[in-house]
N, C-alpha and C positions, 0 to 999 in steps of 0.2 A: 179729410175730404179727398185729397189727391189719391190716397191709397184705394178708396172705393172706385175712383175713376180708373186707376191702373188695372184693377180687377176686371172692369168692363172691357177695356181695350184688349186685355189678355185673352178674354173669351172670344171677342170679335176677331182679334188678330189671328187666332188659331185657325180661322177659316181661310186665311190668306197665305198658307204655306205654299203658294205658287207664285211668289214674287221673284225679283231678280236684280243683280248688279255686279259691277267691276269694270275694269278697263283692260283692254288688250289690243292687239293688232295683228294683221296678217299681211305679210310682205310678198310681192310678186315682182320679178325682174321684168322690165319693159324696155325692149330695145337695148342699145348700147349705152351703158352708164346711166340707166334709168330704173326707177323703182316706184311702184305704187303700193300704198298701204291702206287697209281698211280697219276700222276699230270703232270703239264705243261701248255702250253697255245697255242692258235692259234692266230697269229698276221698277219695282212694284212696291207701293206704300199702302199701309192700312193706318189711318190717322184719326185720332179722336181729340176733339177740342171742347173744353167746357169753361165758361166764364162770361164776363161782360165785355170782351173784345170779340168781334164776330169771327167766325171760322175763316181761315185761309189754308190753302194747301201747303204753304210754307210762310213763315213770318218774314215781313220786311219791316222797315222802320216806322211804318204807320199802320193804322187799322181803323175799323169802324166801332166806336163805343156803342154798347147796347144799354137800353134802359133797365133790362133785367137779364139774369144769366140765361144762357142757351147752351145746348150741347149738340154736337154734330159729329157723325162718323162717315168716312169715305174710304173707298179703295180706288186707286188710280195708278196709271203707269206713264204719265205725261213727261216725267223727267228723262225717260229713255232717250238715248241719243246715238247718232251715227256720224262718223267722220271718215274722210279720205284724204290722203297726203300723196302728192306726186313729187319725187325728187329726181332731178336731172342735173348732174354735176353740181355746180354751186347754187342752183335755183331750186327752191322748195315752194310748192303751192299747197295750201291747207284749207279745207272747208269742213264745217261741222254744223249739224242742225239737231234740234230736239223738238218736242211737241208741246211746249208751254206757250204756244202762240195764240191760244184761245179758240173759241168756236166750239161746236158740239153741244150736247146736252146729256143729262143723265137719265132720260126717259127711254131712249131706244138704243142708240149706237155709240154714245160717248165719243164721237168723232172729235179730233183735235187738230188744229192747223199746225203744220210744221213751221219753224222759224229759223232764221239764220243766227248762229251763235258766233262763229268765226269764219272769216274769209280773207286770207292774206297771202302775200307773196314775200319770200325772203331771198335776198341775193347778197351773199357775203354778210356785211354788217348792217344791211338795210332791211327793214320790215315795213311793208306798206299794205294797208287794208284795215279790216275790222278785227280787233282782238282785245285782250285785256289791256286796260290803261297802264302805262309805264309807272304810274303812281302806286300801283298795286303789287304786293308781293304774294303771289299765289301759294307759295309754300307755307305761308302763315295762316291759311284757311284750315280750320280744324275738321276732323272726321266726324260727321254727324249724319243722322237719319233725316232731320229737317234740312231741306235744300240749302246749302251754303252755311247754315248754322250761325246764329247770332249775327245776322247781317247788320244789326245796330252798331256793332263794333268794327265792321269791316270797311276797308276801301274796296268798292265793288262796282266796276263799270267796264263794259265792253263798248268800244267806239272806233270810228275811223281815225287813222293816224299814220304818220310817217316817222319811223324811229331809227336812230343810228346807234349801234352798239360798238364800243371800242374798249375791249377788255372788260373791266368791272364797271365802266361808266356807260350810262345810257342817257340820251337826250331825245325828246320827241316833240313834234307839234301835233295837236290832237283836236278833234272836232269841238267847237265851242257851243255853249248853250247857256243863256242867261235865264235860269229858272226863276220865275217871279218877275222877270223884266221883259224887255222888248227883244225877242229873238230875231226879229227881222233885220236888226242892225248888228248882228254878231259877225263882224267882218275881220276879226283877228283870231287866230287859233290859240288854244290853250298851249302853254309851254311847260314841259315837265323835264326835270333833270333828276337822275337817280344814280347812287353809287352803291355797289354790292360788295360785301365782305364775306368771303366763303372760306371754309376749312373743314377738316374732319369733324369738328365740333358742331357744324351746322352752318347757318348763314344769317346775316343781318343786312337790311337795306335801309338807306336814308334817302328820302325823296323830298323835292321841293316843287311847288306848283305856283304858276303865275298865270293870271287870266285878266282879260278886259271884259267887264260886264256892262250891259246897257240897260238902264232903267226905263220904266214906262214913260217918263217925262223927258226922255232924250238925253239924259246925262250918261257919261261914261265913268265907271268906277273900276279901280284896280283891286284885285283880290289876290292875296298871297296866303299860302299854307304849307305845312310840312308834315312829314310822316316818318316814323321809324317802325320797322316790323321785322319779324324773323322767326326762325325755327331753330331751337337749341336742343341738341342731343343731351340727355342727362344720364340715366343709368340703364344699361342693357339696351333694349330697343325703344325705351321711353323717350318722349320729347316734350318740350315746352314751346308753345306757339303764342306769339303776342303781336299786338298792333297798337299804336298810339298815333292819333291824328289831331292836329291842332291848327287853328287859324280859320281863314275864310275859304274852307274847303268845300262848303255847300254840297252840291249833288254828288261829289266824289265819295262820300262816306254816308253810312246810315241807311242807304236804299230808301229814299223817300222821306226821311225824317226832316231834313233841312232844305229850305230854299236857298238859292244864291243871294236873292234880294228880297227884303221885306219893305215894300214901298220904295223909297229912294235910298235905303240903307243896305249895306252889305252885311249879311249875317255871319257871325263867328260860331264855330262848332268845336266841341271837344268830344272825341270818340276814342274808346279803347276796348280791347279784347284780351283776355288771358285764357289759355286752354292747356290742360295737361293730359297727355295720353299715356296710359300705363298698360304694358303687356303682361297679362297674367300667365300666358303661355305663348308659344310661338305663333299661335293662330287666334288666341282670345285676347281682346284688349278693350279698354274703356277710355272714354274721354269725358272730362268734366270741364265746363267752360262758363264764363261770365262775360257779358258784353254790355256796354252802356254808351249812350250818346246824349249830349246836352247842347242846346242852342241858346244864344244870348238874347235874341230879340223876341222870337216866338215863344221862348222859355219851354221848348219841348224837352221832355225827359223820358227816354225809352230804355228799358233794360230787358235782357233775356239771359236765362241760365238753363243749363241742361246737363244731364249725365246719361251715358249710354253704355251698352255692351255689344260688341261685334265679335262674331265668330266666322272664320272661314271654314265652310264645310268641304270645299275643294279649293285648289288654288284660284279658280275662276269664280266661285260662288261664295258670297258672304251674306250673312243674315245679321240684323241688328235690331235692338230694341232701345228706345230712348224716351225719357220723361223730362219735362221742363216747364218753364213758365215765361210768358211774354207780358210785360207791363208797360202801360202808358201812364207814367207817374203824373204828368201834367193834366191828364184827364181823370185820374183816380180810377182806372179800370185795369183789369188784367185777366188773362186766361191761362189755365193749365193745359198741357197737351201730352199725349202719349202716342208713340208711333212705332210700328213694326215695319222694317224694310228688308228687302232682299235684292241683291244686285248680281247680275251674271255678265261676265265679260264676254264680248263677242270675239 
């Protein structure tokens, strides 16, 4: 069944050889000891989804079960992003936006609202603003056509925080949010500590998370969780990326799979991801991945697998094709997908 679907997307995708992607930057000297940089990428996707989980432009940890199978095809460029960085001595300011903020329609203009992704200031060992949570090892995110790829297995949050870096050790206080509880009484920040181990072989990070959650009946509950994640170099340019998260990590993993609280109880979550990237040539590579998340109270079970092939046509332009499956095991539904992407570095 998936083979026939792949044929359909291959035909439709051939109409979309005008997509784009990659990352880059342009630096300009500004005054004395100052520099401003511009970067980002343009990304265009042709995506086909078929099954009894409703279409999404990219999978997250939850979805809409359908009473019968449906198929949908879209071409979109909303993941495209732009960033700018200003450096003056020891001070760095960074801001980035993309166009996944919603709005628009597919009838006339396909207008989409820009949204803020990152906005932070760094001074020596201090980072303040909105960026990736300290709980998250970004180097362990696999290369995929689907945005972020297997989010069910990822720690994946951007939020306000103040972080202190001292060598390989990081500690931060971050924005609290009691998902499933009383957010009006979230008066204590989340606290995260992380230790990074790095070498020519790659990197591994170990993180610990502590939170105070507030239930709808006015009780305060302590939530604790941990994570180990990394990217290990194997043979040639190949690498293995992994993540494992355990405990009362709630909203920090699975992108919508788990709540922090179910009624008056704190939910526990187990989430993991494994991805291997192999280089066929210096510019041609594939990633195969599998991710899964389970929760103990709501009994959610979500999995995603995919395999892809990416080729750099130029150093700035890459094209990729990916097939995979997203399953909501607790709902007994799943959908196959196929996606053609091109990214062009600005």
